C-alpha positions, 0 to 999 in steps of 0.5 A, a space after each residue: 430640417 428639410 432639403 428646402 433649408 439646405 437649398 436656401 444656403 446653396 449659394 455658399 456651396 452644397 458640400 459646405 452646406 452639408 458640413 454646416 448643417 452637421 456641425 452647427 445645427 447638429 443634424 446627423 451627417 447622413 441626413 445632412 448629406 441627404 439634404 445636400 444631395 437633394 439640393 444638388 439634384 434639384 440644381 441639376 448637378 447630378 454627379 455631385 448629387 449621386 456622390 452625396 446621396 451614396 454617402 448619405 445612404 451608406 451612413 443611414 440606409 433607411 433615409 427616405 430623402 436620400 433613397 428617393 433622390 438617388 432613385 431620381 438621379 439614377 433615372 435621370 442619368 439612365 442608370 436603371 437597375 
């Protein structure tokens, strides 16, 4: 399942979407958080995106979706390394 699936459920809340993906479909919590963070980033909710993406990276440091989205969030918020 990709970020597009999670984003299609964004009307019920990005954070609840991550919980639903993790519980109902069996997606690993890190992957669900990465999807939720990517959705929040696309919606312009950069604070929420950063929080979810940090949790995703903590759970799965090699998650490409989380790492890519976190790089975009950091760039958009001026948090350069």
